[in-house]
C-alpha positions as a Markdown table, in Angstrom:
| # | Residue | x | y | z |
|---|---|---|---|---|
| 1 | Met | 40.5 | 32.9 | -2.1 |
| 2 | Gln | 39.3 | 33.2 | 1.4 |
| 3 | Thr | 37.5 | 30.2 | 3.0 |
| 4 | Ala | 35.3 | 29.6 | 6.0 |
| 5 | Pro | 36.5 | 26.3 | 7.5 |
| 6 | Gly | 34.3 | 23.8 | 9.2 |
| 7 | Arg | 34.3 | 20.3 | 10.5 |
| 8 | Gly | 31.5 | 17.8 | 10.5 |
| 9 | Glu | 30.2 | 14.5 | 9.3 |
| 10 | Val | 28.2 | 12.7 | 6.6 |
| 11 | Ile | 24.5 | 12.5 | 7.4 |
| 12 | Ala | 21.3 | 11.4 | 5.6 |
| 13 | Leu | 19.2 | 14.3 | 4.5 |
| 14 | Asn | 15.9 | 12.5 | 4.8 |
| 15 | Pro | 15.1 | 11.6 | 8.5 |
| 16 | Glu | 13.7 | 8.3 | 7.3 |
| 17 | Asp | 17.1 | 7.4 | 5.9 |
| 18 | Arg | 18.9 | 7.8 | 9.2 |
| 19 | Val | 19.6 | 5.1 | 11.7 |
| 20 | Gln | 16.4 | 4.0 | 13.3 |
| 21 | Leu | 15.6 | 2.3 | 16.6 |
| 22 | Val | 13.5 | -0.8 | 16.4 |
| 23 | Thr | 11.5 | -1.0 | 19.7 |
| 24 | Ala | 9.2 | -3.5 | 21.4 |
| 25 | Leu | 5.5 | -2.8 | 20.9 |
| 26 | Val | 4.3 | -4.8 | 23.8 |
| 27 | Pro | 5.8 | -5.7 | 27.2 |
| 28 | Gly | 7.1 | -9.2 | 27.6 |
| 29 | Arg | 10.2 | -11.3 | 27.0 |
| 30 | Val | 12.1 | -11.9 | 23.8 |
| 31 | Glu | 11.5 | -15.5 | 22.9 |
| 32 | Arg | 13.5 | -15.6 | 19.6 |
| 33 | Trp | 15.8 | -13.5 | 17.4 |
| 34 | Tyr | 15.3 | -13.8 | 13.6 |
| 35 | Val | 18.3 | -11.7 | 12.6 |
| 36 | Ser | 22.0 | -11.2 | 13.6 |
| 37 | Asp | 24.3 | -8.2 | 13.6 |
| 38 | Gly | 25.1 | -7.0 | 10.1 |
| 39 | Gln | 22.3 | -8.9 | 8.4 |
| 40 | Gln | 20.5 | -7.4 | 5.4 |
| 41 | Val | 16.7 | -7.2 | 5.9 |
| 42 | Lys | 13.7 | -6.1 | 3.8 |
| 43 | Lys | 10.7 | -4.2 | 5.0 |
| 44 | Gly | 8.4 | -6.4 | 7.0 |
| 45 | Asp | 11.1 | -9.1 | 7.7 |
| 46 | Pro | 10.8 | -10.4 | 11.3 |
| 47 | Ile | 13.4 | -9.3 | 13.8 |
| 48 | Ala | 12.3 | -10.7 | 17.1 |
| 49 | Arg | 9.3 | -12.4 | 18.8 |
| 50 | Ile | 8.1 | -11.2 | 22.2 |
| 51 | Ile | 6.0 | -13.5 | 24.4 |
| 52 | Asp | 4.0 | -12.5 | 27.4 |
| 53 | Asn | 4.9 | -13.5 | 30.9 |
| 54 | Asp | 1.6 | -15.5 | 31.0 |
| 55 | Pro | 1.7 | -18.1 | 28.2 |
| 56 | Asn | -2.0 | -18.6 | 28.5 |
| 57 | Leu | -2.9 | -14.9 | 28.1 |
| 58 | Leu | -4.0 | -15.2 | 24.5 |
| 59 | Arg | -6.2 | -18.2 | 25.3 |
| 60 | Ser | -7.8 | -16.4 | 28.2 |
| 61 | Leu | -8.4 | -13.3 | 26.2 |
| 62 | Ala | -10.1 | -15.3 | 23.5 |
| 63 | Ala | -12.3 | -17.0 | 26.0 |
| 64 | Glu | -13.2 | -13.7 | 27.6 |
| 65 | Arg | -14.1 | -12.3 | 24.2 |
| 66 | Asp | -16.4 | -15.2 | 23.5 |
| 67 | Gln | -18.1 | -14.7 | 26.8 |
| 68 | Val | -18.6 | -11.0 | 26.2 |
| 69 | Asn | -20.1 | -11.7 | 22.8 |
| 70 | Ala | -22.6 | -14.1 | 24.4 |
| 71 | Gln | -23.5 | -11.3 | 26.9 |
| 72 | Ile | -24.1 | -8.9 | 24.1 |
| 73 | Ser | -26.4 | -11.4 | 22.3 |
| 74 | Ala | -28.4 | -12.0 | 25.4 |
| 75 | Ala | -28.7 | -8.2 | 26.1 |
| 76 | Glu | -29.9 | -7.6 | 22.5 |
| 77 | Gln | -32.6 | -10.2 | 22.8 |
| 78 | Ala | -33.7 | -8.8 | 26.2 |
| 79 | Met | -33.7 | -5.3 | 24.6 |
| 80 | Thr | -36.0 | -6.6 | 21.8 |
| 81 | Thr | -38.4 | -8.1 | 24.3 |
| 82 | Ala | -38.4 | -5.0 | 26.5 |
| 83 | Arg | -39.3 | -2.8 | 23.5 |
| 84 | Leu | -42.2 | -5.1 | 22.6 |
| 85 | Asp | -43.4 | -4.7 | 26.2 |
| 86 | Val | -43.2 | -1.0 | 26.0 |
| 87 | Asn | -45.3 | -1.0 | 22.8 |
| 88 | Arg | -47.8 | -3.3 | 24.3 |
| 89 | Phe | -48.2 | -1.3 | 27.6 |
| 90 | Ser | -48.4 | 1.9 | 25.6 |
| 91 | Gln | -51.4 | 0.6 | 23.7 |
| 92 | Leu | -53.1 | -0.8 | 26.8 |
| 93 | Tyr | -52.4 | 2.4 | 28.7 |
| 94 | Ala | -54.0 | 4.4 | 25.9 |
| 95 | Glu | -57.1 | 2.1 | 26.1 |
| 96 | Gly | -57.2 | 2.4 | 29.9 |
| 97 | Leu | -56.5 | -1.3 | 30.4 |
| 98 | Ala | -53.0 | -0.9 | 32.0 |
| 99 | Ala | -51.8 | 1.3 | 34.8 |
| 100 | Arg | -49.4 | 4.2 | 34.1 |
| 101 | Arg | -46.9 | 2.7 | 36.6 |
| 102 | Asp | -46.6 | -0.5 | 34.5 |
| 103 | Phe | -46.0 | 1.6 | 31.3 |
| 104 | Glu | -43.3 | 3.6 | 33.0 |
| 105 | Ser | -41.7 | 0.5 | 34.5 |
| 106 | Ala | -41.4 | -1.0 | 30.9 |
| 107 | Gln | -39.7 | 2.2 | 29.7 |
| 108 | Ile | -37.2 | 2.2 | 32.6 |
| 109 | Lys | -36.4 | -1.4 | 31.8 |
| 110 | Val | -35.6 | -0.5 | 28.2 |
| 111 | Ala | -33.2 | 2.3 | 29.4 |
| 112 | Glu | -31.5 | 0.0 | 31.8 |
| 113 | Leu | -31.0 | -2.7 | 29.2 |
| 114 | Asn | -29.7 | -0.1 | 26.8 |
| 115 | Ala | -27.1 | 1.1 | 29.3 |
| 116 | Lys | -26.1 | -2.5 | 30.0 |
| 117 | Leu | -25.7 | -3.2 | 26.3 |
| 118 | Ala | -23.4 | -0.2 | 25.9 |
| 119 | Glu | -21.3 | -1.2 | 28.8 |
| 120 | Thr | -20.9 | -4.8 | 27.4 |
| 121 | Arg | -19.8 | -3.4 | 24.0 |
| 122 | Ala | -17.2 | -1.2 | 25.7 |
| 123 | Lys | -15.9 | -4.3 | 27.5 |
| 124 | Leu | -15.7 | -6.1 | 24.1 |
| 125 | Asn | -13.6 | -3.2 | 22.7 |
| 126 | Lys | -11.1 | -3.4 | 25.6 |
| 127 | Val | -10.7 | -7.1 | 25.0 |
| 128 | Asp | -10.2 | -6.5 | 21.2 |
| 129 | Ile | -7.5 | -3.9 | 22.0 |
| 130 | Ala | -5.7 | -6.3 | 24.3 |
| 131 | Leu | -5.8 | -9.0 | 21.6 |
| 132 | Ser | -4.5 | -6.6 | 19.0 |
| 133 | Arg | -1.6 | -5.6 | 21.2 |
| 134 | Gln | -0.7 | -9.2 | 21.8 |
| 135 | Ser | -0.8 | -9.9 | 18.1 |
| 136 | Ala | 2.0 | -7.3 | 17.8 |
| 137 | Gln | 4.4 | -9.6 | 19.5 |
| 138 | Leu | 6.3 | -10.1 | 16.2 |
| 139 | Val | 8.6 | -7.1 | 15.7 |
| 140 | Thr | 9.4 | -6.5 | 12.0 |
| 141 | Ala | 11.8 | -4.2 | 10.1 |
| 142 | Pro | 10.2 | -0.8 | 9.3 |
| 143 | Arg | 12.1 | -0.5 | 5.9 |
| 144 | Asp | 15.0 | -2.0 | 3.9 |
| 145 | Gly | 18.4 | -1.8 | 5.5 |
| 146 | Arg | 21.0 | -3.6 | 7.6 |
| 147 | Ile | 20.9 | -4.5 | 11.2 |
| 148 | Gln | 23.6 | -2.5 | 12.9 |
| 149 | Ser | 23.3 | -3.8 | 16.4 |
| 150 | Leu | 21.1 | -6.0 | 18.6 |
| 151 | Asn | 20.2 | -5.5 | 22.2 |
| 152 | Thr | 21.0 | -9.1 | 23.1 |
| 153 | Ala | 20.6 | -8.3 | 26.8 |
| 154 | Ala | 16.9 | -8.1 | 26.2 |
| 155 | Gly | 16.8 | -11.8 | 25.4 |
| 156 | Gly | 16.9 | -13.0 | 28.9 |
| 157 | Thr | 15.1 | -10.1 | 30.7 |
| 158 | Leu | 11.7 | -8.5 | 30.6 |
| 159 | Val | 11.2 | -5.7 | 28.2 |
| 160 | Ser | 8.6 | -2.9 | 28.3 |
| 161 | Ala | 6.8 | -1.3 | 25.4 |
| 162 | Gly | 9.2 | 1.2 | 23.8 |
| 163 | Asp | 12.5 | -0.6 | 24.8 |
| 164 | Met | 15.1 | -0.7 | 22.1 |
| 165 | Leu | 15.6 | -4.1 | 20.5 |
| 166 | Ala | 17.8 | -3.3 | 17.5 |
| 167 | Thr | 19.2 | -0.4 | 15.4 |
| 168 | Leu | 18.6 | -0.4 | 11.7 |
| 169 | Ala | 20.7 | 1.5 | 9.1 |
| 170 | Pro | 18.5 | 2.1 | 6.0 |
| 171 | Asp | 19.9 | 1.6 | 2.5 |
| 172 | Asn | 20.2 | 4.1 | -0.4 |
| 173 | Ala | 20.3 | 7.2 | 1.8 |
| 174 | Arg | 20.8 | 10.6 | 0.2 |
| 175 | Arg | 24.1 | 11.7 | 1.8 |
| 176 | Val | 24.9 | 15.3 | 2.7 |
| 177 | Val | 27.7 | 16.9 | 4.7 |
| 178 | Glu | 27.0 | 18.6 | 8.0 |
| 179 | Leu | 29.6 | 21.3 | 8.7 |
| 180 | Met | 29.9 | 23.3 | 11.9 |
| 181 | Val | 31.0 | 26.8 | 11.1 |
| 182 | Asp | 32.0 | 29.6 | 13.4 |
| 183 | Gly | 29.4 | 32.3 | 14.0 |
| 184 | Arg | 31.7 | 35.0 | 12.7 |
| 185 | Asp | 32.0 | 33.4 | 9.3 |
| 186 | Val | 28.4 | 32.0 | 8.9 |
| 187 | Ala | 27.0 | 35.6 | 8.4 |
| 188 | Leu | 28.7 | 35.7 | 5.0 |
| 189 | Val | 27.7 | 32.2 | 3.9 |
| 190 | Arg | 24.9 | 32.0 | 1.3 |
| 191 | Lys | 23.0 | 29.1 | -0.2 |
| 192 | Gly | 24.6 | 27.8 | -3.4 |
| 193 | Gln | 28.2 | 28.8 | -2.4 |
| 194 | Pro | 30.9 | 26.3 | -3.5 |
| 195 | Val | 32.6 | 24.1 | -0.9 |
| 196 | Arg | 35.7 | 22.0 | -1.0 |
| 197 | Leu | 35.5 | 18.8 | 1.0 |
| 198 | His | 38.0 | 16.3 | 2.4 |
| 199 | Phe | 36.6 | 13.0 | 3.7 |
| 200 | Glu | 38.3 | 11.2 | 6.5 |
| 201 | Gly | 39.8 | 8.0 | 5.4 |
| 202 | Trp | 40.0 | 9.1 | 1.7 |
| 203 | Pro | 43.6 | 10.1 | 0.5 |
| 204 | Ala | 43.7 | 13.8 | -0.1 |
| 205 | Ile | 47.0 | 13.4 | -2.1 |
| 206 | Gln | 46.5 | 12.4 | -5.7 |
| 207 | Phe | 48.2 | 9.3 | -6.9 |
| 208 | Ser | 48.9 | 9.1 | -10.7 |
| 209 | Gly | 49.2 | 5.3 | -10.6 |
| 210 | Trp | 46.0 | 4.9 | -8.6 |
| 211 | Pro | 43.2 | 6.2 | -10.9 |
| 212 | Ser | 40.4 | 5.4 | -8.4 |
| 213 | Val | 41.8 | 7.8 | -5.9 |
| 214 | Ala | 43.1 | 10.4 | -8.3 |
| 215 | Gln | 40.5 | 12.8 | -6.9 |
| 216 | Gly | 41.5 | 13.8 | -3.4 |
| 217 | Met | 39.2 | 16.8 | -2.7 |
| 218 | Phe | 35.6 | 16.9 | -3.7 |
| 219 | Asp | 33.2 | 19.7 | -4.6 |
| 220 | Gly | 29.9 | 20.6 | -2.9 |
| 221 | Arg | 27.6 | 23.5 | -2.5 |
| 222 | Val | 25.7 | 25.0 | 0.4 |
| 223 | Leu | 22.2 | 23.5 | 0.7 |
| 224 | Ala | 20.9 | 25.1 | 3.9 |
| 225 | Ile | 22.1 | 27.1 | 6.9 |
| 226 | Asp | 20.6 | 26.8 | 10.3 |
| 227 | Pro | 19.0 | 30.0 | 11.6 |
| 228 | Ser | 20.2 | 29.4 | 15.2 |
| 229 | Ala | 23.4 | 28.1 | 16.7 |
| 230 | Gln | 24.0 | 24.6 | 18.2 |
| 231 | Thr | 24.7 | 24.1 | 21.9 |
| 232 | Asn | 28.5 | 24.5 | 21.2 |
| 233 | Gly | 28.0 | 27.9 | 19.7 |
| 234 | Leu | 28.7 | 26.8 | 16.1 |
| 235 | Phe | 26.2 | 27.0 | 13.2 |
| 236 | Arg | 25.3 | 24.0 | 11.1 |
| 237 | Val | 25.7 | 24.3 | 7.3 |
| 238 | Leu | 24.4 | 21.5 | 5.1 |
| 239 | Val | 26.4 | 20.8 | 1.9 |
| 240 | Glu | 25.2 | 18.7 | -1.0 |
| 241 | Pro | 27.2 | 17.4 | -4.0 |
| 242 | Met | 28.0 | 19.9 | -6.7 |
| 243 | Pro | 26.2 | 19.1 | -10.0 |
| 244 | Gly | 28.5 | 18.6 | -12.9 |
| 245 | Lys | 31.5 | 17.8 | -10.7 |
| 246 | Pro | 33.0 | 14.4 | -9.9 |
| 247 | Ala | 30.7 | 12.4 | -7.6 |
| 248 | Trp | 31.6 | 11.8 | -3.9 |
| 249 | Pro | 33.2 | 8.5 | -3.0 |
| 250 | Asp | 30.9 | 5.5 | -2.9 |
| 251 | Glu | 29.0 | 4.8 | 0.4 |
| 252 | Asn | 31.1 | 1.7 | 0.9 |
| 253 | Tyr | 34.1 | 4.1 | 1.5 |
| 254 | Ile | 32.4 | 7.1 | 2.9 |
| 255 | Arg | 29.7 | 5.9 | 5.2 |
| 256 | Leu | 27.2 | 7.8 | 7.3 |
| 257 | Ser | 28.8 | 9.6 | 10.3 |
| 258 | Ser | 32.2 | 9.7 | 8.6 |
| 259 | Lys | 34.2 | 12.7 | 9.5 |
| 260 | Val | 34.6 | 15.6 | 7.0 |
| 261 | Arg | 36.6 | 18.8 | 6.8 |
| 262 | Gly | 35.2 | 21.5 | 4.5 |
| 263 | Trp | 36.2 | 25.0 | 3.3 |
| 264 | Ile | 33.4 | 27.3 | 2.1 |
| 265 | Gln | 34.8 | 29.5 | -0.7 |
| 266 | Met | 34.3 | 33.2 | -0.1 |
| 267 | Glu | 35.9 | 36.4 | -1.7 |
| 268 | Thr | 39.1 | 36.6 | -3.6 |
| 269 | Val | 41.7 | 38.9 | -2.1 |
| 270 | Thr | 45.4 | 39.5 | -2.3 |
| 271 | Ile | 47.8 | 37.3 | -0.3 |
| 272 | Gly | 49.1 | 40.3 | 1.6 |
| 273 | Tyr | 45.6 | 41.4 | 2.6 |
| 274 | Glu | 44.8 | 37.9 | 3.8 |
| 275 | Leu | 47.9 | 37.6 | 5.9 |
| 276 | Trp | 47.2 | 41.0 | 7.4 |
| 277 | Arg | 43.6 | 39.9 | 8.1 |
| 278 | Gln | 44.7 | 36.7 | 9.9 |
| 279 | Leu | 47.4 | 38.5 | 11.9 |
| 280 | Asn | 44.8 | 40.9 | 13.2 |
| 281 | Asp | 42.1 | 38.3 | 13.6 |
| 282 | Phe | 39.6 | 40.2 | 11.4 |
| 283 | Pro | 36.5 | 38.6 | 9.9 |
| 284 | Leu | 36.3 | 37.5 | 6.3 |
| 285 | Glu | 35.9 | 40.1 | 3.6 |
| 286 | Phe | 32.3 | 41.1 | 2.8 |
| 287 | Pro | 31.1 | 40.4 | -0.7 |
| 288 | Thr | 31.9 | 43.2 | -3.1 |
| 289 | Pro | 28.6 | 45.0 | -4.0 |
| 290 | Val | 27.7 | 45.3 | -7.7 |
| 291 | Asp | 28.3 | 48.9 | -9.0 |
| 292 | Pro | 24.9 | 50.2 | -10.1 |
| 293 | Gly | 26.6 | 52.7 | -12.5 |
| 294 | Pro | 26.6 | 56.5 | -12.3 |
| 295 | Arg | 23.8 | 58.2 | -10.5 |
| 296 | Lys | 21.7 | 60.7 | -12.4 |
| 297 | Gly | 23.5 | 64.0 | -12.9 |
| 298 | Thr | 26.8 | 62.6 | -11.5 |
| 299 | Ala | 29.8 | 60.6 | -12.7 |
| 300 | Asn | 31.0 | 57.2 | -11.5 |
| 301 | Lys | 32.6 | 57.1 | -8.0 |
| 302 | Ala | 36.0 | 55.8 | -7.3 |
| 303 | Leu | 36.2 | 52.1 | -6.7 |
| 304 | Tyr | 38.7 | 50.0 | -4.7 |
| 305 | Asp | 40.2 | 47.0 | -6.3 |
| 306 | Lys | 40.9 | 44.4 | -3.6 |
| 307 | Ser | 42.8 | 42.1 | -6.0 |
| 308 | Ser | 45.4 | 44.8 | -6.9 |
| 309 | Gly | 45.2 | 46.9 | -3.8 |
| 310 | Lys | 44.8 | 50.1 | -5.8 |
| 311 | Ala | 42.1 | 52.8 | -6.0 |
| 312 | Val | 40.5 | 53.3 | -9.4 |
| 313 | Lys | 38.9 | 56.7 | -9.8 |
| 314 | Ser | 36.8 | 57.9 | -12.7 |
| 315 | Asn | 36.4 | 61.5 | -14.0 |
| 316 | Gly | 34.0 | 63.6 | -12.1 |
| 317 | Tyr | 34.4 | 61.8 | -8.8 |
| 318 | Asp | 35.8 | 64.8 | -6.9 |
| 319 | Ser | 33.5 | 67.2 | -8.6 |
| 320 | Glu | 30.5 | 65.5 | -6.8 |
| 321 | Tyr | 32.1 | 66.1 | -3.5 |
| 322 | Gly | 33.3 | 69.6 | -4.3 |
| 323 | Gly | 36.8 | 68.5 | -5.5 |
| 324 | Ser | 38.7 | 69.4 | -8.6 |
| 325 | Gly | 38.5 | 66.0 | -10.2 |
| 326 | Asp | 42.3 | 65.6 | -10.4 |
| 327 | Glu | 43.8 | 62.4 | -9.0 |
| 328 | Lys | 46.0 | 63.0 | -6.0 |
């Protein structure tokens, strides 16, 4: 059986199951680490606390917020009074007891107070945003997993928003194999084709006295094929476990990013044909098309059996092409 070889690694199919970077949400300095390398964490568990360079920043922001709220209350009261003045001058102006200038001045004052009130409320929103950002000083785990590494250098230096603090490896990831296949072979690869896999670090030779490793090679099937090549010119083929076959080794043995060798199973040919193909550096054999049967008014055509290397010809083949129908 011909095979399309490829090398690759074990990856998580779901992007959320891949290694994630835990970053700082606000600028500051790491005050405390709550975890260590290799520690198991749950979603929401604290990882680190970041403090601002100004220890009194939260207090000053809270005081500024109270001051802005007082300004808003005063502006609202002034607005209420100004509207009463507008209504009063409107009635007096209609009765001829007030000048038009006084009535227009009251209207202008209402517009000015309205603009001042909107400006004060916008200032309050800015203060609230600053407070909410500072409340994000506690960095938590985005999901269940294990702390893979910590950026301990960030503990004594200043960090900016977006700087990496730790890497988290999620638990219970759905594993698939990522194989890099040559472009000459990938044209013949189809979804669902069987694949034989050998995982690095797992013995490929069967040991009769070691039942847990009696399975050296494992089965898979093609899940997806990338439509374009990678930067190295190879095409990525994703392989999932084959249903009904022995399961892949446990994730404690075959972890994410473990190296894998795979062979995608193709057409069955004779050994002589395969040796001849490899010596001449020819591509893999194209899949044998299904014979649709005799066409209307004609007999079956001759077929070529790759497994035996002989031509099989049915009656009437040569007659279609003007021959005698006798086998030569």
